[in-house]
C-alpha positions as CSV (number, residue, x, y, z in Angstrom):
1,M,-10.0,10.2,-14.7
2,S,-8.2,7.3,-16.2
3,E,-4.7,7.4,-17.3
4,Y,-5.4,7.8,-21.1
5,E,-7.9,10.7,-20.4
6,E,-5.1,12.5,-18.7
7,I,-2.9,12.0,-21.8
8,I,-5.7,13.2,-24.0
9,S,-6.0,16.4,-22.1
10,Q,-2.3,16.9,-22.6
11,Q,-2.8,16.3,-26.3
12,Q,-5.2,18.9,-26.5
13,D,-2.9,21.5,-24.7
14,I,-0.1,20.5,-27.1
15,L,-2.4,21.1,-30.2
16,M,-3.4,24.4,-28.8
17,I,0.4,25.3,-28.5
18,I,1.3,24.4,-32.0
19,S,-1.8,26.1,-33.4
20,K,-0.8,29.3,-31.7
21,T,2.7,29.0,-32.9
22,Q,1.3,28.8,-36.6
23,I,-0.9,31.9,-36.1
24,N,2.2,33.9,-34.3
25,T,4.5,33.0,-37.1
26,K,2.1,34.1,-39.9
27,K,1.7,37.4,-38.1
28,C,5.5,37.8,-37.5
29,P,7.1,40.7,-39.5
30,K,9.6,39.6,-42.2
31,V,12.4,41.5,-40.4
32,R,12.0,39.3,-37.4
33,L,12.4,36.1,-39.5
34,T,15.9,35.8,-38.8
35,Q,18.1,32.3,-38.7
36,G,18.0,32.3,-34.9
37,Y,14.3,33.0,-34.7
38,I,13.2,30.3,-37.1
39,K,15.8,27.8,-35.7
40,T,14.3,28.4,-32.1
41,R,10.7,27.9,-33.5
42,L,11.7,24.7,-35.2
43,E,13.3,23.4,-32.0
44,G,10.2,24.1,-30.0
45,L,7.9,22.6,-32.8
46,E,10.3,19.3,-32.8
47,S,10.1,19.0,-29.1
48,N,6.3,19.6,-28.9
49,W,5.8,17.2,-31.7
50,R,7.8,14.5,-30.2
51,T,5.8,14.8,-27.1
52,F,2.5,14.6,-28.9
53,R,3.6,11.3,-30.9
54,E,4.8,9.6,-27.6
55,N,1.5,10.4,-25.9
56,H,-0.3,9.1,-28.9
57,L,1.4,5.7,-28.8
58,N,0.6,5.6,-25.1
59,I,-3.1,6.2,-25.9
60,L,-3.0,3.3,-28.5
61,K,-1.6,1.1,-26.0
62,A,-4.1,1.9,-23.2
63,T,-7.2,1.5,-25.5
64,Q,-8.7,-1.4,-27.6
65,K,-9.5,-1.1,-31.2
66,V,-13.3,-1.6,-30.6
67,E,-13.6,1.3,-28.1
68,R,-11.8,3.9,-30.0
69,S,-14.8,4.9,-32.0
70,T,-16.4,6.1,-28.9
71,I,-13.6,8.3,-27.7
72,D,-13.5,11.8,-28.9
73,Y,-9.7,11.9,-29.4
74,F,-10.1,9.4,-32.2
75,S,-13.5,10.6,-33.7
76,E,-12.3,14.3,-33.9
77,E,-9.0,13.0,-35.4
78,L,-6.8,15.3,-33.1
79,Y,-3.8,13.5,-34.0
80,E,-4.3,14.3,-37.7
81,Q,-5.3,17.8,-37.2
82,C,-2.0,18.4,-35.1
83,E,0.1,16.4,-37.7
84,D,-1.3,18.6,-40.6
85,I,-0.6,21.8,-38.7
86,Y,2.9,20.8,-37.7
87,V,3.8,19.7,-41.2
88,N,2.6,22.8,-42.9
89,L,4.3,25.0,-40.3
90,V,7.6,23.3,-40.4
91,A,7.6,23.4,-44.3
92,D,6.9,27.1,-44.1
93,L,9.9,27.7,-41.7
94,E,12.2,25.6,-43.5
95,D,11.5,27.4,-46.8
96,E,12.1,30.9,-45.1
97,L,15.3,29.3,-43.6
98,L,16.6,28.3,-47.0
99,K,16.1,31.6,-48.2
100,L,18.4,33.1,-45.5
101,T,21.1,30.3,-45.9
102,K,23.7,29.8,-48.7
103,P,23.2,27.0,-51.2
104,A,24.4,23.6,-50.0
105,P,27.7,22.3,-51.5
106,E,27.5,19.7,-54.2
107,H,27.1,16.1,-53.1
108,S,28.3,12.8,-54.5
109,E,26.1,11.2,-57.0
110,N,24.8,8.4,-54.6
111,S,24.1,10.9,-51.7
112,H,22.3,13.3,-54.1
113,Q,20.2,10.6,-55.4
114,L,19.1,9.6,-51.8
115,E,18.5,13.2,-50.9
116,Q,16.3,13.5,-54.1
117,E,14.1,10.4,-53.1
118,C,13.8,11.8,-49.6
119,N,12.4,15.2,-50.9
120,T,10.1,13.8,-53.6
121,S,7.1,13.4,-51.1
122,N,6.4,16.9,-50.1
123,H,7.9,20.0,-48.3
124,A,7.6,18.3,-45.0
125,S,10.7,16.3,-45.4
126,H,13.2,17.3,-42.6
127,F,16.9,17.7,-42.2
128,K,16.6,14.9,-39.7
129,L,13.9,12.2,-39.3
130,P,11.9,12.8,-36.3
131,A,12.1,10.1,-33.6
132,I,9.1,8.0,-33.6
133,N,9.1,5.3,-30.9
134,I,7.8,2.1,-32.0
135,P,8.3,-1.2,-30.0
136,T,10.7,-3.5,-31.9
137,F,9.5,-6.8,-33.3
138,S,11.7,-9.8,-33.1
139,G,9.7,-12.2,-35.2
140,D,7.6,-13.5,-32.4
141,Y,4.1,-14.3,-33.6
142,N,2.6,-13.3,-30.6
143,D,4.0,-9.7,-30.8
144,W,3.0,-9.3,-34.6
145,N,-0.7,-7.8,-34.1
146,S,0.4,-5.1,-31.6
147,F,3.5,-4.2,-33.9
148,H,1.5,-4.3,-37.1
149,D,-1.4,-1.8,-35.6
150,L,1.2,0.7,-34.2
151,F,3.3,0.6,-37.2
152,V,0.3,1.0,-39.6
153,S,-1.2,3.9,-37.4
154,L,2.2,5.9,-37.0
155,I,4.1,5.1,-40.0
156,H,2.3,3.2,-42.9
157,Q,-0.7,5.6,-43.0
158,N,1.5,8.7,-42.4
159,H,1.2,10.7,-45.6
160,S,3.9,13.1,-44.6
161,L,6.4,10.5,-44.9
162,S,8.0,9.3,-48.0
163,D,8.4,5.5,-48.8
164,V,12.0,5.6,-48.5
165,Q,11.5,7.1,-44.7
166,K,8.9,4.5,-44.1
167,L,11.5,1.7,-45.1
168,H,13.9,3.5,-42.9
169,Y,11.7,3.2,-39.7
170,L,10.5,-0.3,-40.7
171,K,14.2,-1.5,-40.9
172,T,15.1,-0.1,-37.6
173,S,12.0,-1.3,-35.7
174,I,12.9,-5.0,-36.3
175,T,15.3,-7.5,-34.9
176,G,16.1,-11.2,-34.9
177,E,14.4,-13.3,-37.5
178,A,12.3,-10.3,-38.9
179,E,15.5,-8.2,-39.4
180,Q,17.3,-11.4,-41.1
181,L,14.2,-11.5,-43.6
182,L,14.9,-7.8,-44.8
183,K,18.6,-7.7,-44.3
184,N,19.4,-7.4,-48.0
185,V,16.6,-4.9,-48.9
186,Q,18.2,-1.5,-49.9
187,I,16.5,1.5,-48.6
188,T,14.6,3.0,-51.6
189,N,11.2,4.2,-52.5
190,A,10.6,1.2,-54.7
191,N,11.5,-1.2,-51.9
192,Y,9.1,-0.3,-49.3
193,D,5.8,-1.9,-50.6
194,K,7.8,-5.1,-51.3
195,A,9.4,-5.2,-47.9
196,W,6.2,-4.5,-46.0
197,C,4.5,-7.2,-47.9
198,T,7.3,-9.7,-47.1
199,L,6.8,-9.2,-43.4
200,K,3.0,-9.5,-43.6
201,K,3.2,-12.7,-45.7
202,R,5.7,-14.3,-43.1
203,F,4.2,-13.3,-39.9
204,D,0.5,-12.4,-40.4
205,N,-0.4,-16.1,-39.7
206,K,-3.8,-15.9,-37.9
207,R,-4.2,-19.5,-37.5
208,L,-0.8,-19.9,-35.8
209,I,-1.3,-16.7,-33.8
210,V,-4.7,-18.0,-32.5
211,H,-3.1,-21.4,-31.8
212,N,-0.2,-19.6,-29.6
213,I,-2.8,-17.5,-27.7
214,L,-5.0,-20.5,-26.8
215,H,-1.8,-22.5,-25.7
216,R,-0.9,-19.7,-23.4
217,L,-4.4,-19.5,-22.0
218,V,-4.6,-23.3,-21.4
219,A,-1.1,-23.9,-20.3
220,Q,-1.2,-21.6,-17.2
221,K,0.2,-23.4,-14.1
222,K,-1.9,-24.6,-11.4
223,L,-1.5,-22.5,-8.2
224,Q,0.0,-24.3,-5.3
225,I,-0.9,-21.7,-2.4
226,E,-3.3,-18.7,-2.4
227,S,-1.4,-15.5,-3.0
228,A,-2.1,-12.2,-4.4
229,K,0.6,-12.3,-7.0
230,S,-0.5,-15.7,-8.5
231,L,-4.1,-14.8,-8.6
232,K,-3.5,-11.5,-10.3
233,S,-1.3,-13.1,-12.7
234,L,-3.9,-15.8,-13.5
235,L,-6.5,-13.0,-14.1
236,D,-4.2,-10.7,-16.1
237,I,-2.9,-13.7,-18.6
238,T,-6.7,-14.8,-19.2
239,M,-8.0,-11.5,-19.9
240,E,-4.9,-10.6,-22.2
241,C,-5.6,-13.8,-24.2
242,L,-9.3,-13.1,-24.5
243,N,-8.8,-9.5,-25.6
244,S,-6.1,-10.8,-28.2
245,L,-8.6,-13.3,-29.6
246,K,-11.2,-10.5,-29.7
247,N,-8.8,-8.3,-31.7
248,L,-8.4,-10.9,-34.2
249,D,-12.1,-11.1,-34.6
250,V,-12.4,-14.4,-32.9
251,S,-15.9,-14.4,-31.2
252,T,-15.7,-15.5,-27.3
253,D,-19.1,-14.4,-26.4
254,S,-20.3,-17.9,-25.7
255,W,-17.2,-19.1,-24.1
256,D,-17.8,-18.3,-20.5
257,P,-18.6,-21.9,-19.3
258,L,-15.5,-23.2,-20.8
259,I,-13.3,-20.4,-19.7
260,V,-14.5,-20.6,-16.0
261,F,-14.1,-24.3,-16.0
262,L,-10.4,-24.1,-17.3
263,I,-9.4,-21.4,-15.1
264,T,-11.0,-22.7,-11.9
265,Q,-9.0,-25.9,-12.4
266,K,-5.9,-23.7,-11.9
267,F,-7.0,-22.8,-8.5
268,D,-5.4,-23.8,-5.2
269,N,-7.6,-25.5,-2.7
270,D,-8.3,-22.2,-0.6
271,S,-9.2,-20.2,-3.7
272,L,-11.4,-23.2,-5.0
273,R,-13.2,-23.5,-1.9
274,Q,-13.9,-19.6,-1.7
275,W,-15.2,-19.8,-5.3
276,E,-17.6,-22.6,-4.6
277,E,-18.8,-20.6,-1.4
278,E,-19.3,-17.8,-3.9
279,L,-21.4,-20.0,-6.2
280,S,-23.4,-21.4,-3.5
281,Q,-25.8,-18.3,-3.9
282,L,-26.7,-19.0,-7.5
283,E,-29.5,-21.1,-8.5
284,S,-28.8,-24.7,-9.8
285,S,-29.7,-23.7,-13.2
286,E,-27.7,-20.6,-13.2
287,L,-24.1,-21.0,-14.7
288,P,-21.2,-18.8,-13.6
289,T,-20.0,-16.0,-16.2
290,M,-16.5,-14.9,-16.9
291,A,-17.7,-11.5,-15.3
292,M,-18.2,-13.3,-12.1
293,L,-14.9,-15.0,-12.1
294,E,-13.2,-11.7,-12.9
295,K,-15.0,-9.9,-9.9
296,F,-14.1,-12.8,-7.6
297,L,-10.5,-12.9,-8.6
298,S,-10.0,-9.0,-8.3
299,K,-11.7,-9.1,-4.9
300,R,-9.5,-12.0,-3.7
301,F,-6.2,-10.7,-4.6
302,K,-7.1,-7.2,-3.2
303,V,-8.0,-8.8,0.1
304,L,-4.9,-10.8,0.0
305,E,-2.7,-7.5,-0.6
306,M,-4.3,-5.9,2.0
307,I,-3.6,-8.6,4.6
308,Q,0.0,-8.8,3.3
309,N,0.6,-5.1,3.7
310,N,-1.0,-5.1,7.3
311,A,1.3,-8.1,8.4
312,A,3.5,-7.1,11.4
313,K,7.0,-6.6,10.5
314,P,9.5,-8.8,12.2
315,V,11.7,-7.7,14.9
316,T,15.1,-6.7,13.7
317,I,18.1,-8.7,15.3
318,K,21.5,-7.0,14.9
319,E,23.4,-10.1,16.1
320,P,23.6,-13.4,14.3
321,M,20.7,-15.7,15.4
322,K,22.3,-18.5,17.2
323,S,20.1,-20.3,19.5
324,K,18.8,-17.0,20.7
325,A,15.2,-16.3,21.5
326,F,13.7,-13.0,20.4
327,H,13.0,-10.5,23.1
328,I,10.2,-8.0,22.6
329,S,11.4,-4.4,23.4
330,S,10.1,-2.8,26.5
331,E,8.8,0.0,24.3
332,I,5.8,-2.1,23.1
333,K,2.7,-1.2,24.9
334,C,1.5,-4.6,25.8
335,P,-0.2,-5.0,29.2
336,F,1.1,-8.5,29.5
337,C,4.8,-7.6,29.1
338,K,4.7,-5.7,32.3
339,F,3.9,-9.0,34.1
340,S,7.8,-9.9,33.8
341,K,8.5,-7.5,36.5
342,L,5.7,-8.2,38.9
343,D,5.3,-10.9,41.6
344,V,2.2,-12.9,41.5
345,S,0.2,-10.9,44.1
346,K,0.8,-7.9,41.8
347,R,0.0,-9.6,38.8
348,Y,-3.3,-10.4,40.4
349,E,-4.0,-6.7,41.2
350,F,-2.8,-5.8,37.8
351,V,-5.5,-8.1,36.0
352,K,-8.2,-6.7,38.4
353,D,-7.3,-3.1,37.5
354,K,-7.3,-3.6,33.9
355,L,-10.7,-5.5,34.0
356,L,-9.3,-8.6,32.4
357,C,-10.6,-12.0,32.6
358,F,-8.7,-14.1,35.3
359,N,-8.9,-17.3,33.2
360,C,-7.8,-16.2,29.6
361,L,-6.4,-12.6,30.4
362,A,-8.7,-11.1,27.5
363,P,-10.7,-7.9,28.1
364,G,-14.5,-7.6,27.7
365,H,-15.7,-10.4,29.9
366,S,-15.4,-11.7,33.7
367,V,-14.0,-15.1,34.4
368,M,-17.7,-16.4,35.0
369,L,-18.5,-15.6,31.4
370,C,-15.3,-17.0,29.9
371,K,-15.8,-19.6,27.2
372,Q,-12.3,-20.8,27.5
373,S,-12.1,-24.5,28.3
374,T,-8.7,-24.1,29.9
375,S,-7.8,-23.9,33.6
376,C,-4.8,-23.5,36.0
377,R,-2.1,-26.1,35.1
378,R,-1.4,-26.4,38.7
379,C,-4.6,-26.7,40.7
380,G,-7.1,-27.2,37.8
381,K,-9.2,-24.3,39.2
382,K,-10.7,-21.6,36.8
383,H,-7.8,-19.1,36.6
384,H,-4.8,-18.5,34.4
385,S,-1.6,-20.4,35.4
386,L,0.3,-17.2,35.8
387,L,-2.2,-16.1,38.7
388,H,-1.7,-19.2,40.6
389,L,-0.9,-18.7,44.3
390,S,0.4,-21.2,46.8
391,S,-1.7,-19.6,49.4
392,P,-4.6,-17.1,49.5
393,L,-4.0,-13.3,48.8
394,G,-2.8,-11.8,51.9
395,P,0.1,-9.9,53.8
396,S,2.2,-13.2,53.5
397,S,1.6,-13.9,49.8
398,K,4.0,-11.1,48.9
399,T,6.9,-12.4,50.8
400,E,6.2,-16.1,49.7
401,T,6.3,-15.2,46.0
402,S,9.3,-12.9,46.4
403,S,11.2,-15.7,48.0
404,N,10.6,-18.0,45.1
405,P,12.5,-16.5,42.3
406,T,12.5,-19.6,40.2
407,E,8.8,-19.3,39.3
408,S,9.2,-15.7,38.1
409,K,12.1,-16.7,36.2
410,N,10.5,-19.8,34.5
411,I,7.4,-17.8,33.4
412,E,9.2,-14.8,32.0
413,P,9.8,-16.2,28.6
414,T,6.0,-17.1,28.3
415,I,5.2,-13.2,29.2
416,T,7.8,-12.1,26.9
417,S,6.1,-13.9,24.1
418,H,2.6,-12.4,24.5
419,L,1.2,-9.6,22.6
420,A,-1.7,-7.1,22.9
421,T,-4.9,-9.0,22.8
422,R,-6.2,-7.2,19.9
423,G,-4.5,-6.9,16.5
424,Q,-1.3,-8.5,15.2
425,M,1.6,-9.9,17.3
426,T,5.4,-10.5,17.5
427,L,6.4,-14.0,18.9
428,M,9.2,-16.1,19.9
429,A,10.2,-18.2,16.9
430,T,10.1,-21.7,18.5
431,A,8.7,-24.9,17.6
432,L,5.8,-24.2,20.0
433,W,3.9,-22.5,17.1
434,N,3.9,-25.7,14.8
435,H,1.7,-27.4,17.5
436,Q,-1.6,-28.4,16.2
437,S,-4.9,-28.7,18.5
438,K,-7.4,-31.5,18.1
439,D,-10.2,-29.1,19.0
440,F,-10.9,-25.5,19.5
441,S,-13.4,-23.7,21.7
442,I,-15.3,-20.5,20.9
443,G,-13.4,-17.3,21.9
444,Q,-10.1,-19.0,21.9
445,L,-6.9,-17.1,20.9
446,V,-5.3,-18.9,17.9
447,L,-2.8,-18.1,15.1
448,I,-3.3,-18.5,11.6
449,K,-0.5,-20.4,10.0
450,D,1.0,-18.9,6.8
451,P,3.6,-21.0,5.1
452,R,5.0,-17.9,3.4
453,L,5.8,-16.2,6.6
454,P,7.9,-16.9,9.7
455,P,5.8,-17.8,13.0
456,A,6.9,-14.3,14.4
457,E,4.5,-12.8,11.5
458,W,1.5,-15.1,11.7
459,I,-1.8,-13.3,12.3
460,M,-3.5,-13.6,15.7
461,G,-7.3,-14.0,15.9
462,R,-10.2,-15.3,18.0
463,I,-12.4,-18.4,17.1
464,V,-15.9,-17.0,16.6
465,Q,-17.6,-20.1,14.8
466,G,-17.0,-23.8,14.1
467,Y,-18.4,-25.9,11.4
468,P,-19.2,-29.6,12.2
469,G,-19.0,-32.2,9.6
470,S,-21.4,-35.0,9.2
471,D,-19.4,-37.2,11.7
472,H,-19.9,-34.3,14.3
473,L,-16.4,-33.3,14.3
474,T,-15.3,-29.7,13.7
475,R,-12.5,-29.3,11.2
476,T,-13.2,-25.9,10.0
477,Y,-13.6,-22.4,12.0
478,D,-14.0,-18.7,11.4
479,I,-11.6,-16.5,13.0
480,Q,-12.0,-12.8,13.8
481,T,-8.8,-10.8,13.1
482,K,-8.0,-7.2,12.9
483,S,-8.3,-7.4,9.1
484,G,-11.6,-9.3,9.2
485,I,-13.0,-12.9,9.4
486,F,-11.1,-15.8,7.9
487,R,-12.2,-19.4,7.5
488,R,-9.4,-21.9,7.9
489,S,-9.1,-25.7,8.4
490,I,-7.8,-27.1,11.8
491,T,-4.4,-28.0,10.0
492,K,-3.8,-24.2,9.5
493,I,-4.7,-23.1,12.9
494,C,-2.3,-22.9,15.9
495,P,-3.4,-22.3,19.6
496,L,-1.7,-19.8,21.8
497,P,-0.1,-21.2,24.7
498,N,-2.2,-20.7,28.0
């Protein structure tokens, strides 16, 4: 159920409450119609009617003119039904209340004249004007249409209000240039039509309004980087401008090629590449539509929002960061972190017990099937540098490694900066992550660079496919991450240290 459908359901409940109040009031014996009873009824009616009006305003905002004819709320005239019941019931209760109260004292000539004007419309005039929330109009041409439609619906066509009351609502709903235009207009019945026509003559300038809408559509800024916020804003402003043009009876049905061209010119490089890949599925004679562009932008910003929400949180450092490396807490359940307290022989046993690859330390394959092109930096053999032994594993290896504390001390920062082999990771924030490799191999662990985030929050993934160019050089790769597969250029990929 959409938002406005829930509000319509509330409107039906309020209408039923007000209708039952009218029925119960008519059945009420005369002896029970005391001042206290009538005032309580009026207060309850006022509260329900205020809620009903506010809900009606929200429904008008949530729906377009063209679709209202298909909604039962408008076709069955629920607002008019409720207004009619409310006005009649309030008038009856106030008549009964006047019978129970003393005549009001004489007023001055001016106040008596104003009161007489307020009461000339019908018995629905109240002691206090009901609060009707209307967005204020400051004189901005872009806001005129929405203000005009709401004011006409709630005030101008409200037959329960006199012209002097309508003029009161009009003058309290305008500010700035519009307020100055009616500054010297006195609140009388005769001045309402003149004041309303004055506003319409000044601000109901269709040519200027359309010009401003088109300028807002075309003048949107070009995106510098791909982000959920910027893509969402681009889509929202575009759809808002197109809907505004339709409300002004400006046909945009054949504008799709033009709008698609204008909006895609605002794309950043990544978004434009994704869009062109989307269009590669079309026939060469088929043109992209606005519906396709809207679907593409909606899908893209939702994906980016999901990635942003799943990004790892940075490690909290209580002390000021002055040339200090970040150290991962021992509570993180990462098999690599346990290396820091093991000697080389026990690391070898650890990798063997966990069924990890002896070359890349990743699970799921043996060293014979490892696709990593790297090898030990000390001896060049097919094993990880952290598993290098000066002599074969045996009884003496334990003594040899334990007598060389320098090696364990030197590799500890590397181990500390490792994460779990799957998912996202928390890293030491050093210049290491700005390194750019000239080539990558299938299965290699890498980081996806993100200029919006510190290196400690970059997403880790594994190279699954490369795309060589016409010169046989590979500059684009597909990277498998926890959130899915992402295609990035070589400049936005950072290799993990071996």
